[in-house]
Structure formats: C-alpha cells, structure tokens
C-alpha positions, 0 to 999 in steps of 0.5 A: 523468503517467508520461512525468514519472515516466520522466523520473526514470529516463531517465539510468538505462535506455531508455523500453522498460526502464522500461515493461518493469519497469512492467509486470512490477510490474503483473504481480507485484502484479495489480489492487493497482498501476495503471500509475502506482503501479507506475511509482513503485514502479520508481523507488523500487527505482532510488532516485529515488522521490518519496514523501513520507512521513507519520508515524502522529502525524499522521494525521487522518480524512480524509487521503490519506497515504503511510506507511512502517510496521512490521507488529506483528501481524494480527487472525484473517480475518473474513468477512461479508456486505454490505448488497448480499448479497455476501460480503467478508473483512476482517483488520486489521494492527497497524501503527506507526513511531517516532511511534505506533501505528495499524491497517491494514485490509485488504479482500477481494483484500488479505487473500489477501496475508497468507494468502500470507505476502506481508505478514507481522509483522515487516515493513516496508509503504509504505502509497501514497495510503491514506485514513484514517478514525476508528472506534470503534477509533481512527484506521485507514488503508485502501487505496483504489481507487488506493492500494498497499500495497507491501512494502519489501525 
C-alpha cells in the first residue's frame, strides 16, 4: 500500500524524503496515526491526497467515513469506569459541514488533544476512516482503531 502512496509523490521527492515525512507525522501524532494514515496525510499536504469526503447529511449507521467538518464546540470531559473496571474519558464535539450537524465522540487519548488545544472550537478537522453509529443522541462519529482525526491547516 505504501509503495502505491509514494507513487503519487515520487516526482516531488525521493522515497527516503517521503519516508522521513511519514516518520515525522507519526512522531507528531503518536498512536493516532499508523504508517498508511501518516503517508496519506503527507500526500494531502503535498496536494496529492486521495480522500473522498462524505458529508454529514450522508451519514448512516454502520458507515466508515472520511469527513471534513467544522468544530462548533465541546462538551465537558467526563470520566467513567468501564465494565472491566478500567477508567476511561470521553468528550463530545459538535461538528458540522454545509449539509448538517452531528456529534464526534472523542475517547481516552483523543481527549488529551482537546485539553492541549490541538483540537479546538472553530477549527476544521479531517476525520479519516471513522465509523458512524446511531445513539440516543442521534448520529455519532468516532475514530476507530485505524482511523485518524487530523486538524486541517
């Protein structure tokens, strides 16, 4: 997969330079990005991205989506105990695009990004390979194990 991703940038940089940029993205975002997600982010920065964005209006239960959304606000951070006894944290972000509004649920390590100001009200986020579920609050989007939430520059 990565070789295919590099093919989109090989006229702009060497493979070593590309891999260096990928490693820098992983270092910057830690556990939030795997190597393929970091490579896609590098391609986006180079103007060679491959993302096909859905809209909030299109969201349906069970979808895996890539969205570009505006952050309208955050709930307060809530701490809780899971069934296995471990502690967890959650914060909800109100998100929107030109087609509608929804909720982005941020769990555990993603909560720290809100607390650190890396995700804040008024910014635009790219939600890459996130999943959609219906809850009692409506349609919600969450980052899955292989998804990424990236601020747009």
